C-alpha positions in Angstrom: 33.4 119.8 117.7 33.2 123.2 116.0 30.6 125.5 117.4 29.9 123.4 120.6 29.5 124.9 124.0 32.1 124.5 126.8 32.3 121.2 128.6 29.4 120.0 130.7 30.1 118.3 134.0 27.4 116.0 135.5 27.9 115.1 139.2 26.2 113.1 141.9 25.9 114.3 145.4 27.7 113.2 147.5 30.6 112.1 145.3 33.4 110.1 146.8 36.8 111.8 146.3 38.0 108.5 144.9 35.5 108.6 142.1 35.7 111.7 139.8 32.5 112.8 138.2 32.4 112.3 134.4 32.7 115.4 132.2 31.5 115.5 128.6 34.1 117.6 126.9 34.2 119.5 123.6 37.0 117.7 121.8 37.0 114.1 120.5 40.1 113.3 122.5 38.6 114.5 125.7 35.3 112.7 125.1 37.4 109.5 124.5 39.2 110.1 127.8 35.9 110.3 129.7 34.5 107.2 128.0 37.7 105.3 128.8 37.7 106.5 132.4 34.2 105.0 132.8 34.8 101.9 130.7 38.1 100.5 131.9 36.9 99.6 135.5 34.0 97.7 133.9 36.4 95.9 131.5 38.6 94.9 134.4 35.6 93.8 136.4 34.4 91.5 133.7 38.0 90.4 133.0 38.3 89.1 136.5 34.9 87.3 136.1 36.0 85.8 132.8 39.4 84.7 134.3 37.5 83.1 137.2 35.3 81.3 134.7 38.4 80.1 132.8 40.1 78.9 136.0 36.9 77.2 137.1 36.6 75.5 133.7 40.3 74.5 133.9 39.8 72.9 137.3 36.5 71.2 136.4 38.1 70.1 133.1 40.5 67.9 135.1 37.4 65.9 136.1 36.5 65.0 132.5 34.2 66.0 129.7 31.0 65.1 131.5 32.0 67.5 134.4 32.7 70.3 131.9 29.4 69.7 130.2 27.5 69.5 133.5 28.9 72.8 134.8 28.3 74.4 131.4 24.6 73.3 131.4 24.3 74.5 135.0 25.8 77.9 134.1 23.3 78.1 131.2 20.4 77.6 133.7 22.0 80.1 136.1 22.1 82.7 133.3 18.4 81.9 132.5 17.4 82.5 136.1 19.4 85.7 136.3 17.4 87.3 133.5 14.8 88.5 136.1 17.6 90.6 137.5 18.2 92.2 134.1 14.8 93.9 134.4 15.8 95.6 137.6 19.4 96.3 136.7 18.5 97.9 133.3 15.8 100.1 134.8 18.1 101.1 137.7 20.9 102.3 135.4 18.7 104.3 133.1 16.8 106.0 136.0 19.8 106.7 138.2 21.7 108.2 135.2 18.7 110.4 134.3 18.3 111.6 137.9 22.0 112.3 138.3 22.1 114.2 135.0 19.1 116.2 136.2 20.9 116.9 139.5 18.3 114.9 141.6 20.5 112.8 143.9 17.7 112.0 146.4 15.5 110.5 143.6 18.6 108.5 142.4 19.0 107.1 145.9 15.3 106.1 146.1 15.7 104.2 142.8 18.6 102.3 144.2 16.7 101.3 147.4 13.6 100.2 145.5 15.7 98.3 143.0 17.4 96.3 145.8 14.0 95.4 147.3 12.6 94.3 143.9 15.7 92.3 143.1 15.6 90.4 146.4 12.0 89.4 146.0 12.4 88.4 142.3 15.5 86.3 143.0 13.8 84.2 145.7 10.8 83.6 143.5 13.0 82.7 140.5 15.3 80.1 142.3 12.6 78.1 144.1 11.2 76.1 141.1 14.7 75.6 139.7 15.9 74.0 142.9 12.8 71.7 143.0 13.0 70.6 139.4 16.7 70.6 138.8 17.0 67.2 137.1 14.3 67.7 134.5 15.7 71.1 133.6 19.2 69.7 133.0 17.7 66.8 131.0 16.0 69.3 128.7 19.4 70.0 127.2 19.5 66.5 125.7 22.7 65.5 127.6 23.8 62.1 128.9 22.6 60.6 132.2 26.0 61.3 133.9 25.8 65.0 132.9 22.2 65.1 134.3 23.4 63.7 137.6 26.3 66.1 138.0 24.5 69.1 136.6 21.4 68.8 138.8 23.6 68.8 141.9 25.5 71.8 140.7 22.3 73.7 139.8 20.8 73.2 143.3 23.8 74.6 145.1 24.6 77.4 142.7 21.0 78.7 142.8 21.7 79.8 146.4 24.0 82.4 145.1 21.3 84.2 143.1 19.9 86.5 145.9 23.4 87.8 146.7 24.4 88.2 143.0 21.1 90.1 142.5 22.2 92.6 145.1 25.6 93.0 143.5 24.0 93.4 140.1 21.8 96.2 141.2 24.5 97.9 143.2 26.8 97.8 140.2 24.2 99.1 137.8 23.2 102.0 140.1 26.8 103.1 140.7 27.7 102.9 137.0 24.6 105.0 136.2 26.0 107.6 138.7 29.4 107.5 137.1 31.1 105.3 139.6 32.6 102.3 137.9 35.5 101.7 140.3 33.6 100.6 143.4 32.0 97.7 141.5 35.5 96.8 140.4 36.8 96.6 144.0 33.8 94.4 145.0 34.3 92.2 142.0 37.9 91.6 142.7 37.1 90.4 146.3 34.3 88.2 145.0 36.4 86.6 142.3 39.4 86.0 144.6 37.2 84.2 147.0 35.6 82.2 144.2 39.0 81.0 142.8 40.2 80.1 146.3 37.0 78.3 147.1 37.0 76.4 143.8 40.5 75.1 144.4 39.8 74.1 148.0 36.3 72.5 147.4 36.7 70.9 144.0 39.9 69.1 144.9 39.6 68.9 148.7 42.5 71.1 149.8 43.2 72.6 153.2 41.4 69.8 155.0 38.1 70.4 153.2 36.3 67.5 151.4 36.8 67.0 147.7 33.3 67.9 146.3 34.1 68.0 142.6 31.4 69.8 140.5 29.4 70.6 143.7 32.4 72.2 145.2 32.5 74.7 142.3 28.8 75.6 143.0 29.4 76.0 146.7 32.4 78.3 146.2 30.4 80.5 143.9 27.6 80.8 146.5 30.1 81.7 149.3 31.9 84.3 147.2 28.7 86.1 146.0 27.3 86.1 149.5 30.4 87.9 150.8 30.3 90.3 147.9 26.6 91.2 148.4 27.3 91.9 152.1 30.2 94.1 151.1 28.2 96.1 148.6 25.5 96.9 151.1 28.0 97.9 153.8 29.8 100.3 151.5 26.5 101.9 150.5 25.4 102.3 154.2 28.7 104.1 155.0 27.6 107.1 152.9 30.9 107.7 151.2 30.0 106.7 147.6 28.2 108.5 144.8 25.0 106.8 146.1 24.0 105.9 149.7 21.5 103.6 151.3 19.5 104.1 154.4 17.0 101.5 155.9 14.1 104.0 155.7 14.5 104.1 151.9 13.8 100.3 151.7 10.1 100.7 152.5 8.2 99.6 149.3 7.2 102.3 146.9 5.0 100.9 144.2 5.4 103.8 141.9 9.2 103.7 141.8 9.2 99.9 141.3 6.8 100.2 138.4 9.1 102.8 136.8 12.1 100.5 137.2 10.3 97.5 135.8 8.6 99.4 133.0 12.0 100.3 131.6 13.7 97.0 132.5 11.1 94.3 131.6 11.9 94.4 127.8 15.5 93.7 128.6 14.6 90.8 130.8 12.4 89.5 128.1 15.2 89.9 125.6 17.6 88.0 127.9 15.0 85.3 128.5 14.5 84.8 124.8 18.3 84.7 124.3 18.6 82.0 127.1 15.9 80.0 125.5 17.6 80.5 122.2 20.9 79.4 123.6 19.1 76.2 124.8 18.0 75.4 121.2 21.4 76.3 119.8 23.1 74.0 122.3 20.4 71.4 121.5 21.5 71.5 117.9 25.2 71.2 119.0 24.3 68.3 121.3 23.2 66.3 118.3 26.9 66.0 117.4 27.8 64.5 120.8 29.1 65.4 124.3 32.3 66.6 122.7 30.4 69.4 120.9 28.6 70.4 124.2 32.0 70.6 126.0 33.5 72.5 123.1 30.7 75.0 123.2 31.1 75.9 126.8 34.9 75.9 126.7 34.8 78.2 123.6 32.4 80.6 125.3 34.7 80.8 128.3 37.8 81.5 126.1 36.1 84.1 123.9 34.5 85.8 126.9 37.8 87.6 127.2 37.4 89.3 123.9 33.9 90.4 124.8 35.2 92.6 127.6 35.6 95.9 125.8 32.0 95.6 124.6 30.7 95.3 128.1 32.8 98.2 129.3 32.0 100.6 126.6 28.4 99.5 126.6 28.2 100.5 130.3 30.0 103.8 129.6 27.7 104.6 126.7 24.6 103.8 128.8 25.7 106.0 131.7 26.7 108.9 129.5 23.7 108.7 127.3 21.3 108.6 130.3 23.1 111.4 132.1 23.2 113.8 129.2 19.6 113.1 128.4 18.8 114.0 132.0 20.8 117.2 131.6 18.9 118.1 128.5 21.8 117.5 126.0 20.8 114.8 123.5 23.5 115.9 121.1 26.3 115.0 123.4 24.5 111.8 124.3 24.6 110.8 120.7 28.3 111.6 120.3 29.1 109.5 123.4 27.2 106.5 122.0 29.0 106.5 118.7 32.4 107.3 120.1 32.1 104.4 122.6 31.0 102.1 119.8 34.1 102.8 117.7 36.5 102.4 120.6 34.8 99.0 121.3 35.1 97.9 117.7 38.9 98.6 117.6 39.6 96.8 120.9 37.3 93.8 120.3 38.6 93.2 116.8 42.2 93.1 118.2 41.1 90.7 121.0 39.3 88.5 118.6 42.3 88.2 116.3 44.6 87.4 119.2 42.5 84.6 120.5 42.0 83.1 117.0 45.7 82.9 116.5 46.2 81.2 119.8 43.0 79.1 119.6 44.5 75.6 119.5 47.1 75.9 122.3 44.5 77.6 124.5 42.0 74.8 123.9 44.6 72.3 124.9 44.8 73.9 128.3 41.3 72.8 129.0 41.1 69.3 127.8 43.3 66.6 126.2 40.5 65.1 124.1 41.4 65.7 120.4 37.8 65.7 119.3 36.8 68.3 121.9 39.8 70.4 121.0 39.0 70.4 117.3 35.3 71.4 117.9 36.5 74.1 120.3 38.9 75.6 117.8 36.3 75.8 115.1 33.9 77.5 117.4 36.5 80.1 118.5 37.2 80.9 114.8 33.6 81.8 114.2 33.3 83.9 117.3 36.5 85.7 116.5 35.3 86.6 113.1 32.1 88.1 114.7 34.0 90.4 117.1 33.5 93.7 115.3 29.8 93.0 115.0 29.5 92.0 118.6 31.2 95.3 119.6 28.5 97.3 117.9 25.8 95.1 119.3 27.1 95.5 122.9 27.9 99.2 122.8 25.0 100.6 120.8 22.7 98.3 122.8 24.1 99.7 126.0 23.5 103.3 124.7 19.9 102.5 123.8 19.2 100.9 127.2 20.8 103.9 128.9 18.2 106.1 127.1 15.4 103.8 128.2 14.8 102.4 124.7 14.7 98.8 125.8 12.0 97.5 123.5 13.8 97.7 120.2 16.7 95.4 121.3 14.0 92.9 122.2 12.9 93.0 118.6 16.4 92.4 117.3 16.6 89.2 119.3 13.6 87.8 117.5 14.9 88.8 114.1 18.6 88.1 114.5 18.9 85.3 117.1 15.8 83.3 116.2 15.6 84.1 112.5 19.3 84.1 111.6 21.2 82.0 114.1 18.6 79.4 115.0 17.2 79.3 111.5 20.6 78.6 110.0 21.6 76.1 112.7 18.4 74.2 112.1 19.1 74.0 108.4 22.7 72.9 109.0 21.9 70.3 111.7 18.5 69.0 110.8 17.9 69.6 107.1 21.2 69.4 105.2 23.0 67.4 107.9 26.2 69.5 107.6 29.2 69.4 109.9 29.3 71.1 113.3 31.3 74.0 111.8 28.1 75.1 110.0 26.2 75.2 113.3 28.9 77.4 114.8 28.9 79.6 111.6 25.2 80.5 112.1 26.1 83.0 114.8 27.8 85.3 112.3 24.5 86.0 110.6 23.0 86.7 114.0 25.5 89.4 114.8 25.3 90.9 111.3 21.6 91.5 111.8 22.0 92.7 115.4 24.6 95.3 114.6 22.7 96.6 111.5 19.4 96.9 113.3 20.7 98.6 116.5 22.9 101.0 114.5 19.8 102.0 112.4 17.8 102.6 115.6 20.4 104.7 117.3 21.0 106.8 114.1 17.2 107.4 113.9 17.3 109.4 117.1 14.0 108.0 118.4 15.6 107.2 121.7 16.0 110.9 122.4 12.2 111.3 122.8 11.7 108.5 125.4 10.5 109.6 128.8 11.4 107.5 131.8 
């Protein structure tokens, strides 16, 4: 913009020649180019993950509605357990970005090492009780006995993937904070290819392997993430990326771990509250039968494709906001956050419209049951309408977390998710006994509140004063 200084380049040392360091430029077009350069690998990474989820659901869908529901419930529990990793990943990205922006590469590498240590310990502590009490956890969702049987077996096996996925999550967060979004993409491609191949072989019993059905899906996930975790650690140890890892850095350092968790624990609490909220939301849907449960999980898989720009631009906003605050330039940090948000709104709106138009034929790919298809289509419509609001929520939320402002997004969950979504769903399902469509519609109010609150917070500029 007029009157601004020449472009500022923030680099990490050493920087791989394959990963150009981001530059915050003067013009809007140059700023958009930098944001896009950071965002597109994240978008592609999550695209592969979403496609794997779709393929997995398609394969499991051939086993019936109970199988779809059991894997969906298992995935919900998996997401709940993974919230502990959010505390580490969020703190990692914010601190690495600050240190890179302040030209402190050694400190950034120390944060990475301590984050990996913390994630490994937390993951083991988190999965142990879930493996022990898998059946009662699945039963809490109010599903049928067949779903409990299949879901508990799925949960026990898929929990074994958590330690490796925790390593991948921290590696990806740290590299993105340093401006390297391409290496996580490469690792993600390997993981997802292995996951799809494993699903095909183990669900249906191909290549001489036993047909394990739902359990085969869980085992394939565990194998794929274990290979990806090992790959991430090996690449860091080679010393050719924006960040490196040496065994001596893995000695516990309580002060660094406290810094990481102090920033990240509100994000973990936020995600935990959301997972609990998803449980209640699904519980309201389950009152309408197994078809509604299956429709919910199929719809989420399909619409996950339209969420991708939000994830990508949220990661870009977080990295650029954190780096520019570390470099002492909050003005450019603010510009990056708003510009990333608008780009996200444009792309997510287009994706949402596209999937709404194709909702029914896409739903038919997953299941032949007319009732499940109808419930899935109505859910897709509501999520599609909320896409612009979700774009703001994801991207501005990423910018706030990149600045270390992780407490306010936690407040928005209480107001928006619990007050708006669950409150309206309760009224629709339990008070007025309305159709399932009204339960789905409750999420629109949720995202209206989230987008408004986070936009207000970012505009206030309070995040510029937070010390990490």
